[in-house]
N, C-alpha and C positions, 0 to 999 in steps of 0.2 A: 504493498499500499503506500503509496507517494505523499509526502509531506506537503508537495506543490499542489494548489488548486488555481483555477481562474478565479480572478478576483469578479466580485459582485458588485452591484450598485452599493448595496450597503456597507463594503468595505472603503467607501470613497474618501471619508473623513481620514481614514488610517492611511490610505494612498497618499494623501495630500501630506501628512504628518512624515511619512517616509520621504516623501519627495522634498521636504523642507530639509530634512537631516542629509541627504544627499546634496542638495543647493548649499548648505552651511558648510559641509565639508569643502565643497569645490570654490566657493566664494565665501569666505571668512568675513564677518560683520566689524570686525576688529574690535571687539569688546562691546559693541553695542547689540541690543536685542533685535534679532532678525525680523524682517517686516514680514506679516503673515497675514495682514489684512486681505490680502487677494485671494486668502483660499475661499472666504465665503462667496464671493462672487464666481470661483471658479467651480464649486462645487455642484450645482445643478448640470453644467455642462459634463463634469465627469461622471456624474451618475447617469446621464444620458448615453455617453459613449460607451460605459461599462456595462449597461443594458442590452447592446447591441452586440450580439455574438456573432454577426456576420459583417460586422463593420471591420475598419481597416486598422482599428486599436487593440492591442490585448494587453491586458497586466496577469501577471502570475505572481502568487504570494504563499508564502509560509506562515500560518498562523504561530502566535507567540507560544514558546512551549512553557512558559512559567503560569501556571494556575492562579497565581494571584495577578495576572494582567489580562482577563477574559476581555475578548473582542480586539486585544491588540495582534498586530502584525509583526513577525520578526524580520523579514525579508520582502522585498518587491524589486522585481524588474517590470518596465513599460516598454513596449515597441509598437511600432506602424508598419503598416506595409504600404508602401507608396508606388505608385506608377509613374514612371519616366518612358518617354518612347524610347524603343527597341533600339539594341545596337548588337553587334557582333559579341557573343558570349551571353548576353540577357535579351533575346529578340521578342519576350514578353514584356521587357521592362518593369517587373516587379523588383521590388528591393526594399530590404527589410532595414529598420533604421530603430536602435536602440537608444532610447533618451534618458533614462530614469532607472538606476539601480542602486538601491538602498537597504543596509541593514540597522536594524535598531542597535546601538551601541550595546546594550545588554546581551544581544544574541551573537555576535560576531564570531569568526571562526570554527562555525560549525558545519559549512558547506551549503547553507540557505541559498546565497545569492547564487553559487554555481548549478544548485538544481533548479533556481527559478529561470536562469539563463539558457539551461539545457532544454526547459520546457517551450521558452519563447522562440528557441532555434528550430525546434521540433513544429511549431506553429508557423513560421516561416516556410520551411520546407513542404510543410502540408500544403501551402498556398502557394507554391511555384517559386519563391523567390529563390534566386541563385546568387544573391551578394546581400550582405548585412554590415550595415555601418555604424560607428559608434563614436564618441567623442572618449577617450580615456582618462582617467587620473593617474598620476603617477603610482599612486597605491593600489589601484586596480589593475593596472597595466597585467601585471604576473597571472592574475584571473585568465584576462581575455586571450593573453597569447597561449596559455594551455587549452583555449578552446578552439585555438587557431587561428586567431584574429592576428594582423599585422599591421605594423603601422605604414602610413603611404603619405607620401609629399601631398600636402593639402592647399590648394589654392583658393582655400573658400574665403569670402568676403561677404558680408552683410551690411542690409540696409536696417536702419530702426525705423518703423512708420509709426 
């Protein structure tokens, strides 16, 4: 029996909590309290996306093993399946993108993030993705490398609208 399950709409608040854990580890607030006011506005959209089993977003989670923390999650992995016009090696244009991987600080080093990543990678494969992209922190890079991810030269740019 697997510890990993697909996140449901009722997990949305915990998904946001663990996403904040990830954001805080990548972008430290420098002693300030991190801004979480966006959670309330994000919650309805996230619940709707988690409720759509055929949508392009999937979140895989592990429930917290501590019986004193009922309803809390220990680990989270979220990804989207995107369409890009096909090319050689990916004629159907299906690309997976992992954008949120987090483990509760009290539940780390137990293999939960790896198990969630493996479930998400299976989800991508089942939907025909032949490529999966992610941005890795230095701390998480060994996990991703052990799953077969490699660093690539990244010419990415961004415009904030």
